Each structure stands twice: as C-alpha cells, then as structure tokens.
C-alpha positions as CSV (number, residue, x, y, z in Angstrom):
1,M,-1.0,-4.3,-30.4
2,T,-4.2,-6.3,-30.5
3,T,-7.1,-4.5,-28.9
4,T,-10.6,-5.4,-28.0
5,N,-13.6,-3.7,-26.4
6,L,-15.0,-4.8,-23.0
7,P,-18.2,-4.2,-21.1
8,I,-17.4,-1.3,-18.7
9,A,-20.8,0.0,-17.5
10,A,-21.9,-0.6,-13.9
11,P,-24.9,-2.9,-13.6
12,A,-28.1,-0.7,-13.5
13,A,-29.1,-2.1,-10.1
14,D,-25.9,-0.9,-8.6
15,K,-26.0,2.7,-9.9
16,A,-28.7,3.8,-7.5
17,K,-26.7,2.3,-4.6
18,A,-23.5,4.0,-5.8
19,Q,-25.2,7.4,-6.1
20,A,-26.5,7.1,-2.5
21,V,-23.1,6.4,-1.2
22,L,-21.5,9.1,-3.2
23,S,-24.0,11.6,-2.0
24,N,-22.9,11.0,1.6
25,V,-19.1,11.1,1.3
26,P,-17.4,14.4,2.2
27,R,-16.2,16.4,-0.7
28,Q,-14.1,19.0,1.0
29,C,-10.7,18.5,2.7
30,L,-10.5,17.8,6.4
31,M,-8.3,20.6,7.7
32,A,-7.3,20.2,11.4
33,G,-10.5,18.3,12.2
34,S,-13.0,20.4,10.2
35,W,-14.3,19.8,6.7
36,S,-13.3,23.0,5.0
37,A,-13.3,24.7,1.6
38,T,-9.9,24.9,0.0
39,S,-8.4,27.4,-2.4
40,G,-7.6,25.3,-5.5
41,E,-9.8,24.3,-8.4
42,P,-11.8,21.2,-7.6
43,I,-10.3,17.7,-8.5
44,S,-12.4,15.4,-10.6
45,V,-12.6,11.8,-9.4
46,T,-13.2,9.3,-12.2
47,D,-14.3,5.7,-12.6
48,P,-11.3,3.9,-14.3
49,A,-13.7,1.3,-15.8
50,N,-15.3,3.9,-18.1
51,G,-13.7,7.3,-17.5
52,E,-16.9,8.8,-16.1
53,V,-16.6,11.6,-13.5
54,L,-18.0,10.4,-10.2
55,L,-17.8,13.8,-8.4
56,T,-15.3,16.6,-7.6
57,V,-13.4,17.1,-4.3
58,G,-11.4,19.9,-2.7
59,N,-8.0,20.9,-3.9
60,A,-5.8,22.1,-1.1
61,T,-2.9,24.6,-1.6
62,A,0.2,25.1,0.3
63,G,-1.4,28.1,1.9
64,D,-4.3,26.0,3.1
65,L,-2.0,23.6,4.9
66,L,0.2,26.3,6.4
67,A,-3.0,27.9,7.8
68,V,-3.8,24.9,10.0
69,L,-0.4,23.5,11.1
70,D,-0.1,25.8,14.2
71,K,-3.6,24.6,15.3
72,M,-2.5,21.0,14.7
73,H,0.6,21.5,16.9
74,L,-1.5,22.7,19.8
75,A,-4.0,19.9,19.3
76,Q,-1.2,17.3,19.2
77,K,0.1,18.5,22.6
78,K,-3.4,17.8,24.1
79,W,-3.7,14.5,22.3
80,A,-0.3,13.4,23.6
81,K,-1.6,13.9,27.1
82,V,-4.6,11.7,26.6
83,S,-4.0,8.5,28.6
84,P,-2.8,5.5,26.5
85,R,-6.0,3.7,27.5
86,D,-8.3,6.4,26.3
87,R,-6.3,6.7,23.0
88,A,-6.6,3.0,22.7
89,E,-10.3,3.0,23.2
90,I,-10.8,5.7,20.5
91,L,-8.7,3.6,18.0
92,R,-10.8,0.6,19.0
93,K,-14.0,2.5,18.3
94,S,-12.5,3.5,15.0
95,F,-12.0,-0.1,14.2
96,D,-15.6,-0.9,15.1
97,L,-17.0,1.9,13.0
98,M,-14.9,1.0,10.0
99,V,-16.1,-2.6,10.1
100,Q,-19.7,-1.4,10.4
101,R,-19.3,0.9,7.4
102,A,-17.3,-1.7,5.4
103,D,-19.8,-2.1,2.6
104,E,-20.1,1.7,2.0
105,I,-16.3,2.3,2.1
106,A,-15.7,-0.7,-0.2
107,L,-18.2,0.6,-2.8
108,L,-16.5,4.0,-2.8
109,M,-13.1,2.2,-3.3
110,T,-14.5,0.1,-6.2
111,L,-15.9,3.2,-7.9
112,E,-12.8,5.3,-7.8
113,S,-10.0,2.6,-8.0
114,G,-11.8,0.0,-10.2
115,K,-11.1,-3.0,-8.0
116,T,-13.8,-5.6,-7.5
117,L,-16.2,-5.2,-4.6
118,I,-15.0,-8.4,-3.0
119,E,-11.4,-7.2,-3.1
120,A,-12.4,-3.8,-1.9
121,R,-14.4,-5.2,1.1
122,N,-11.5,-7.5,2.0
123,E,-9.2,-4.5,2.0
124,V,-11.5,-2.5,4.3
125,V,-11.6,-5.4,6.8
126,Y,-7.8,-5.7,6.5
127,A,-7.3,-2.0,6.9
128,A,-9.5,-1.9,10.0
129,E,-7.3,-4.6,11.6
130,F,-4.5,-2.1,11.8
131,L,-6.7,0.1,14.0
132,R,-7.4,-2.8,16.3
133,W,-3.8,-3.9,16.4
134,F,-2.4,-0.4,17.2
135,S,-5.2,0.2,19.7
136,E,-3.6,-2.8,21.6
137,E,-0.1,-1.5,21.1
138,T,-1.0,2.0,22.4
139,V,-1.0,0.7,26.0
140,R,2.3,-1.2,25.5
141,I,4.4,1.8,24.8
142,G,7.2,1.4,27.3
143,G,10.6,2.4,28.5
144,E,13.3,0.9,30.6
145,L,15.2,1.5,33.9
146,R,18.6,-0.1,34.4
147,T,21.8,0.4,36.3
148,A,24.7,1.7,34.2
149,P,27.6,-0.8,34.0
150,S,29.7,1.6,36.0
151,G,27.2,1.5,38.8
152,V,27.4,5.3,39.1
153,H,24.0,6.2,37.8
154,R,20.7,4.7,36.5
155,I,19.7,4.8,32.8
156,L,16.0,5.7,32.3
157,T,14.5,5.6,28.8
158,V,11.0,6.8,27.9
159,K,9.2,6.8,24.6
160,Q,7.6,10.1,23.4
161,P,5.5,11.1,20.4
162,I,7.3,12.8,17.5
163,G,4.9,15.6,16.9
164,I,3.1,16.2,13.5
165,T,3.5,13.4,11.0
166,Y,3.2,13.8,7.2
167,L,1.7,10.7,5.7
168,I,1.5,10.1,1.9
169,T,-0.6,7.2,0.7
170,P,-1.1,5.6,-2.8
171,W,-4.1,4.8,-4.9
172,N,-3.7,1.0,-5.1
173,F,-4.6,0.2,-1.5
174,P,-6.2,3.5,-0.4
175,A,-7.7,2.1,2.9
176,A,-5.0,-0.2,4.1
177,M,-2.1,2.2,3.4
178,M,-3.9,4.9,5.3
179,T,-4.7,3.0,8.4
180,R,-1.3,1.3,8.5
181,K,0.2,4.8,8.9
182,I,-2.4,6.7,10.8
183,G,-3.1,4.0,13.3
184,P,0.4,4.0,14.8
185,A,0.8,7.7,14.4
186,L,-2.3,8.4,16.5
187,A,-1.6,5.6,18.9
188,A,1.8,7.1,19.7
189,G,0.2,10.5,20.5
190,N,1.1,12.3,17.2
191,A,-1.0,14.5,14.9
192,A,-1.3,13.5,11.3
193,V,-1.5,15.2,7.9
194,V,-2.6,12.6,5.4
195,K,-2.2,13.2,1.6
196,P,-4.0,10.5,-0.3
197,A,-3.6,10.0,-4.0
198,T,-5.9,12.2,-6.2
199,E,-7.2,9.0,-7.9
200,T,-8.7,7.7,-4.7
201,P,-9.7,10.5,-2.2
202,L,-13.2,9.2,-1.5
203,T,-12.0,6.2,0.5
204,A,-9.6,8.4,2.5
205,F,-12.4,11.0,3.3
206,A,-14.7,8.2,4.4
207,I,-12.1,6.8,6.8
208,A,-11.3,10.3,8.1
209,Q,-14.9,10.7,9.0
210,V,-14.6,7.4,11.0
211,F,-11.9,8.9,13.1
212,L,-13.9,12.0,13.8
213,D,-16.9,10.0,14.8
214,A,-14.8,7.8,17.1
215,G,-13.7,10.9,19.0
216,V,-10.1,11.7,17.9
217,E,-9.0,15.0,19.5
218,P,-10.3,17.9,17.3
219,G,-7.5,19.4,15.3
220,V,-5.2,16.4,15.3
221,L,-6.1,15.1,11.9
222,T,-5.8,16.7,8.4
223,V,-6.7,14.8,5.2
224,L,-6.3,16.7,2.0
225,T,-6.2,16.2,-1.7
226,T,-4.2,18.4,-4.0
227,K,-3.1,19.0,-7.5
228,D,0.2,20.4,-6.2
229,P,1.9,17.6,-4.2
230,N,5.3,19.3,-4.4
231,G,3.9,22.5,-3.0
232,I,2.0,20.7,-0.1
233,T,5.2,18.8,0.7
234,D,7.3,21.9,0.8
235,A,4.8,23.6,3.0
236,A,4.7,20.6,5.4
237,F,8.5,20.4,5.5
238,S,8.8,24.2,6.2
239,H,6.9,23.9,9.5
240,P,9.2,23.2,12.5
241,E,6.6,21.0,14.2
242,V,6.3,18.6,11.3
243,R,8.8,15.9,12.4
244,K,8.1,12.7,10.5
245,L,7.5,11.6,6.9
246,S,6.0,8.3,5.9
247,F,5.5,7.6,2.2
248,T,4.2,4.6,0.2
249,G,4.8,4.8,-3.5
250,S,7.4,4.5,-6.2
251,T,11.1,4.5,-5.6
252,P,11.8,7.6,-7.8
253,I,9.3,9.7,-5.8
254,G,10.6,8.2,-2.5
255,R,14.2,9.2,-3.5
256,M,13.0,12.7,-4.3
257,L,11.2,13.0,-0.9
258,L,14.2,11.8,1.0
259,E,16.3,14.4,-0.6
260,K,13.8,17.1,0.5
261,A,13.6,15.5,4.0
262,A,17.3,15.7,4.4
263,G,17.2,19.4,4.5
264,R,15.1,19.2,7.7
265,I,16.7,15.9,9.0
266,L,13.2,14.5,9.1
267,R,12.6,11.0,10.5
268,S,11.5,9.1,7.3
269,S,9.8,5.8,6.5
270,M,9.7,4.6,2.9
271,E,7.6,1.7,1.5
272,L,8.7,1.8,-2.1
273,G,8.7,-0.3,-5.3
274,G,9.2,-4.0,-5.6
275,N,10.2,-6.6,-8.2
276,G,8.9,-9.7,-6.4
277,P,10.5,-13.0,-7.5
278,F,8.2,-16.0,-7.4
279,I,10.4,-19.1,-7.4
280,V,8.9,-22.6,-8.1
281,M,11.4,-25.4,-7.7
282,E,11.2,-28.8,-9.4
283,D,9.9,-30.4,-6.2
284,A,7.1,-27.9,-5.6
285,D,3.5,-28.9,-5.2
286,L,2.1,-27.3,-8.3
287,D,-1.4,-27.1,-6.9
288,K,0.0,-24.9,-4.1
289,A,2.2,-23.0,-6.6
290,I,-0.7,-22.1,-8.9
291,E,-3.0,-21.1,-6.0
292,G,-0.2,-19.0,-4.6
293,A,0.6,-17.5,-8.1
294,M,-3.0,-16.3,-8.6
295,I,-3.0,-14.6,-5.2
296,A,0.5,-13.1,-5.5
297,K,0.0,-11.9,-9.1
298,M,-3.7,-11.0,-9.3
299,R,-4.5,-9.1,-6.1
300,N,-5.8,-5.7,-7.3
301,C,-5.2,-6.8,-10.9
302,G,-1.5,-7.0,-10.3
303,Q,-1.3,-3.4,-9.1
304,A,0.5,-4.1,-5.8
305,C,4.1,-3.6,-4.7
306,T,4.0,-7.1,-3.3
307,A,2.9,-8.6,-6.6
308,A,4.8,-11.5,-8.1
309,N,6.7,-9.6,-10.8
310,R,9.1,-12.3,-12.0
311,F,8.0,-16.0,-12.1
312,I,11.3,-18.0,-11.9
313,I,10.3,-21.5,-12.7
314,H,12.6,-24.6,-12.8
315,T,12.9,-26.0,-16.3
316,K,11.4,-29.4,-15.2
317,V,8.1,-27.8,-14.3
318,H,8.2,-24.7,-16.5
319,D,5.9,-25.9,-19.3
320,E,3.3,-27.4,-16.9
321,F,3.3,-24.3,-14.8
322,V,2.7,-22.1,-17.8
323,S,-0.1,-24.3,-19.0
324,R,-1.8,-24.5,-15.7
325,L,-1.5,-20.8,-14.8
326,S,-2.8,-19.9,-18.2
327,G,-5.8,-22.1,-17.6
328,E,-6.6,-20.3,-14.3
329,M,-6.0,-16.8,-15.7
330,A,-8.3,-17.6,-18.6
331,K,-11.2,-18.0,-16.2
332,L,-11.0,-14.4,-15.1
333,K,-13.9,-12.3,-16.3
334,P,-13.4,-8.6,-17.0
335,G,-16.1,-6.1,-16.2
336,H,-17.1,-3.3,-13.9
337,G,-16.0,-3.8,-10.3
338,T,-19.5,-3.5,-8.9
339,D,-20.7,-6.5,-11.0
340,P,-20.5,-9.6,-8.7
341,A,-19.5,-11.6,-11.8
342,T,-16.3,-9.5,-12.4
343,T,-13.0,-11.2,-11.4
344,L,-10.7,-9.0,-13.5
345,A,-10.9,-5.3,-12.8
346,P,-9.5,-2.4,-14.8
347,L,-6.2,-0.8,-14.3
348,V,-6.2,2.6,-12.6
349,S,-5.8,4.7,-15.8
350,R,-5.2,4.6,-19.5
351,K,-1.6,5.6,-18.8
352,A,-1.1,2.5,-16.7
353,H,-2.8,0.4,-19.4
354,D,-0.5,1.8,-22.2
355,R,2.6,1.2,-20.1
356,V,1.7,-2.5,-19.5
357,S,1.0,-2.9,-23.2
358,Q,4.4,-1.5,-24.1
359,L,6.2,-3.8,-21.7
360,V,4.4,-6.9,-23.1
361,A,5.1,-5.9,-26.7
362,D,8.8,-5.5,-25.9
363,A,9.0,-8.9,-24.1
364,L,7.4,-10.6,-27.2
365,K,9.9,-9.0,-29.5
366,R,12.7,-10.3,-27.3
367,G,11.5,-13.9,-27.6
368,G,8.8,-14.3,-25.0
369,N,5.9,-16.6,-25.8
370,A,2.3,-15.5,-25.4
371,A,0.5,-18.4,-23.8
372,L,-2.5,-16.2,-22.9
373,G,-3.7,-12.7,-23.5
374,A,-1.3,-10.0,-24.5
375,V,-4.5,-8.0,-25.5
376,G,-5.3,-4.4,-24.6
377,T,-8.5,-2.4,-24.9
378,E,-9.6,0.7,-26.7
379,G,-11.9,3.4,-25.3
380,P,-12.0,5.2,-22.0
381,G,-11.8,2.1,-19.8
382,A,-8.4,0.9,-18.7
383,F,-8.7,-2.9,-19.0
384,Y,-5.9,-5.2,-19.9
385,A,-6.4,-8.9,-20.5
386,A,-5.0,-11.5,-18.1
387,T,-1.7,-12.4,-19.8
388,V,0.9,-15.2,-19.4
389,L,4.2,-15.1,-21.2
390,G,6.6,-18.0,-21.1
391,D,10.3,-18.1,-21.6
392,V,10.7,-14.3,-21.0
393,P,14.4,-13.4,-21.4
394,K,16.2,-12.2,-18.3
395,D,17.1,-8.9,-19.9
396,S,13.5,-7.9,-20.7
397,P,12.2,-4.7,-19.1
398,L,9.1,-6.8,-18.3
399,V,11.1,-8.6,-15.5
400,G,13.3,-5.6,-14.7
401,E,10.6,-3.1,-13.8
402,E,7.4,-3.3,-11.8
403,I,4.7,-4.4,-14.2
404,F,1.7,-3.2,-12.1
405,G,-0.8,-5.2,-14.3
406,P,-2.3,-8.7,-14.8
407,V,0.8,-10.0,-16.6
408,A,2.7,-13.1,-15.5
409,A,6.2,-13.0,-16.9
410,I,7.8,-16.5,-16.6
411,T,11.5,-17.2,-16.9
412,R,13.0,-20.7,-17.0
413,V,16.0,-21.6,-14.8
414,E,18.0,-24.8,-14.4
415,S,19.0,-24.8,-10.7
416,E,18.5,-23.4,-7.2
417,S,21.6,-21.3,-7.5
418,E,20.4,-19.8,-10.9
419,A,17.0,-19.0,-9.4
420,L,18.6,-17.2,-6.4
421,E,21.0,-15.3,-8.6
422,F,18.2,-14.1,-10.8
423,A,15.9,-13.3,-7.8
424,N,18.6,-11.0,-6.3
425,D,19.6,-9.4,-9.6
426,T,17.6,-6.2,-9.0
427,E,17.9,-3.0,-7.0
428,F,14.6,-3.8,-5.3
429,G,14.0,-6.1,-2.3
430,L,10.5,-5.9,-1.0
431,V,9.0,-9.5,-1.0
432,G,9.9,-12.9,-2.5
433,Y,8.0,-16.2,-2.8
434,V,9.5,-19.7,-2.7
435,F,7.6,-22.9,-3.5
436,T,9.3,-26.2,-2.6
437,E,8.2,-29.3,-0.6
438,D,11.6,-29.4,1.2
439,L,11.3,-27.1,4.3
440,N,15.0,-27.0,4.8
441,R,15.5,-25.9,1.2
442,G,12.7,-23.3,1.5
443,L,14.3,-21.8,4.7
444,R,17.7,-21.8,3.1
445,M,16.5,-20.0,0.0
446,A,14.4,-17.5,2.1
447,E,17.5,-16.5,4.0
448,Q,19.4,-16.0,0.8
449,I,16.8,-13.9,-1.0
450,E,17.5,-10.2,-0.6
451,T,14.1,-9.0,0.4
452,G,12.5,-7.8,3.6
453,M,9.7,-10.4,3.4
454,V,9.5,-14.0,2.1
455,G,6.5,-16.3,1.7
456,I,7.2,-20.0,1.7
457,N,4.4,-21.9,-0.1
458,R,2.2,-18.9,0.4
459,G,1.2,-16.2,-2.1
460,L,0.2,-13.7,0.6
461,V,2.5,-12.3,3.3
462,S,0.7,-9.1,4.5
463,D,-0.5,-9.2,8.1
464,P,-1.2,-6.3,10.5
465,A,0.7,-8.2,13.2
466,A,3.8,-8.6,11.0
467,P,6.5,-6.1,10.1
468,F,6.0,-4.9,6.5
469,G,8.9,-3.4,4.6
470,G,11.8,-3.9,2.2
471,V,15.6,-3.7,1.8
472,K,17.8,-2.1,-0.9
473,Q,15.7,0.4,-2.9
474,S,12.4,-0.9,-1.7
475,G,12.4,1.2,1.4
476,L,13.3,2.2,4.9
477,G,11.7,1.2,8.2
478,R,8.8,-1.2,8.9
479,E,5.0,-0.8,9.1
480,G,2.7,-3.0,11.1
481,G,3.7,-5.5,13.7
482,F,5.4,-4.6,17.0
483,E,7.9,-2.5,15.0
484,G,5.3,-0.3,13.4
485,I,4.6,2.0,16.4
486,E,8.4,2.5,17.0
487,E,8.6,4.5,13.7
488,F,6.4,7.1,15.3
489,L,8.1,7.4,18.7
490,E,11.3,9.1,19.9
491,T,13.4,7.5,22.6
492,K,14.6,9.9,25.4
493,Y,17.4,8.9,27.8
494,I,17.4,10.4,31.2
495,S,20.4,10.0,33.5
496,I,19.6,9.8,37.2
497,P,21.9,9.3,40.2
498,N,22.1,5.8,41.6
499,W,20.7,5.1,45.0
500,S,21.6,2.7,47.7
C-alpha cells in the first residue's frame, strides 16, 4: 500500500481555545443527575488526527449503574407527572442552550472525533433541532375514545411513558444520535441512561450539562462512559424498571443486543449498518449527481451509516461521472479539523484506517481502477486520501460491506433493472439515492429500492421532522418525525361501559 505523511497538528492559534474548552467540560460520569466519581480506571480520550491524549474521563462499572437505577426509577415517576407543557418548555430551553453553546460543543466534537469544525457545528445545530421538534411533540401525545363496533362499550386508549430507557450512541455523530434518542425519551416522560462511545464522551457530557441547566428533573438522567459495555448492558437489563433499549451502531452488535434484550422482552429500537446504493441513470443531471455524491459520500469523511457506499452508474455516463467526481474529490484538503482550511478530516482510528486500506487494496486486485487516491498514511494520525475507484466488480467486499471512509466505489450497469437488482443485492436496507430527470422513473425506482429511506436527486435525507430508519438488517423502528416519540410510549386500552 502506498503511504504518505500529512500535517496533523492543530493550528497554534486554536490550541489555547481548545484548552479553554477542555478545561470546562465535565470529566466524571453523570449518575442520576449528579457528576460523580466512578469505580473503573479512567478512560483516555484521544485526538484521531495525531493520537494525542486530550484528557481522561470516568469509567463506570456495572456496580456504579446498579447503584443509581432505583433512584432513577423514583425520579422518572415524578418526571412523568410533570405536565406536558412544562416538559416541553424544558426541552425547548435545552434547544436554546445547545444553540448558544454550539461553538464550544462543536470544538469538543472536532477534537475527539476528528471531523472539521464546520461539520461539527452543523451537527450541533442539527442535533439541537431534535430537542425543538420533540418539545413540540410533547404536548401532542394523545389517545382516542371511540365506540366499539358492538355498541356495548367504549374503547379508550391512552399513551404512557415506558419507564427507564437505555440508549446507546455511536462515535460518528455523537451529538445528533444522542438528542435523537434522549429528546423523545424525555418528552414522553421517561428516564434515560445514555452510554456514548468511549471515543467521543466529551460531546455527550457537554450535552448532558445542557439538560441539567435547562431544568430536567434531578435523577432522571445518567450519562456514563465505560470500558465494560457488556457489563453495563447486563446491569441495565437486570433491573426490572429498565423497559426500553435504543441502539445506533453496527448490525453485529445490534444482533447481539437483541439476543440479550429477548431475555427481558425489552422494547427495542435498532438503527444499524447500511450499504447505501447511489444510482445515477443515463438521463441524470450530472451537476446534481456530483453535488449529491459529495454530500452523500463525504459527510464525516464517509463515516456515516447513510453514506453512499456503492455508486451504481449507468454505462453511458460512467466514465464522465468517474472523471468529474475525481476532480471534486481531489480538491479536498486533509488536515486537523480545527484548521479552517481543512476539508478532509481523519478517520476515527488507525484501526478504521487500516480496514479501509485493506478494502481498497482488495478491490484493486479484483480489477477496480484507481482514478484518484488509494493512499493511506503512516504515523499516529488516521488519515486516508480521498479515493475514487471505477469499474469495481460487484463481488468486491468494497461494495458488499460498509466502507466507512472517503472511498467512492463505482460499478457500471447497463439498465434500470440491473441497477435495481444490484441495489437490492444486500442484507442492508437503510438509505438509497436515485438521480434521474424523469420524476416518474425516480418514484418508480424509489418504491422498488429495498430501503427505509430514499433521496431522489438529493444527497442528504436526514431531517428531524422525518422518520429515520431502515429495513432488513439495517434496523427496527424509526427515530425522528411524528413516529419518533411513539417508540418511547406504551399504549394502554381501557374498556368502559357505553352510555346513552
């Protein structure tokens, strides 16, 4: 594999700002509303651009969690009795505070995840929108009263909070994935245990402080980091008042969690892996397609479950698409995320870097053509060059697995039917993209693509007001939209006599 070295140090002017922000972030775990010391050895948080340790944070054990779950249960009962309007106002205040602190939270995210400051700030604003959205949904939790078809009685349904929810969030979007879960959980009157990834705890801790400052019921919220995720999960599942699991992460881990949850018959939501097809037909507007490709592929350096993973390009426009996409990808500038000139951030770890390198090398051996990049880096940083591979074979692991890196794998097809067949030839079904100037064709293809979401002539589908989720092995349930809060509510049916 070809390797190179890249500038990975933060600009000197930003180091002082970073140190100031790091000095203010909580370093302990939030245990039932209180920042508390935990039992395990501290966890080191590192900068993926250079491997430097930023600081250490608390490491919770199963015993630490078990010690606060009874307290959380009592706090949840009080929180559930808070009026919907008052819960809504607290979530709305959380939104306001998060927007006010967007620059500080974004800098923390850049330091621990590597993504550029502009991407990090955009994520914070997007994440805050879930709090505003679910503050509005809080007062719309409803029920129904209707007469039974027999006429003998009335059917009354009410919606009630589940109880304590266990929320597991990933490192790639540490702010948005947290608020997309905790927003509806709190809106519905639940308590929440949040376990963020050990790679990105600082963002989660900063957001947890937002909720405390906004006035969330003391004891309702726990946010903990741990080196023992299995032990923490087992502890959570062992408590009878933990009634809900929501997980965002890989399909193998999701499958394991579902097996554990089955023992308790826990309500479960899963937002799992993807293998997004990005289809460009011969009648597509290539300007739109290239713009959409850069968004769908390069958000967070390709480290997104919604990333375009397989570019399925009609043979009539394949070569031009490869050439034009290579030109745009070549403009990306690697560097430290705090540098305003940086447009290509590092991957989250050397392990992630090496996996991308192996997938690319395999695709080249199978006959793919390197139009751009295919270059890794040496040293502690986790950079991989922006890469475009044309004519990637359909049997290549590069198009069969999530790449999670800045690599566009392009496969040539001859027809709409071939494009759809290849798009659906996967166990995953999170999101797909279709580019065509024929709206009827776009809608027809969108209906036939086996995914939970489809973008037509758009490279971005995520929206707090829209239901996010997949089919097949990409998950269960939906987050965001009107549907999001339903995942955190139980429906109770009450039969009452009819009256005349």
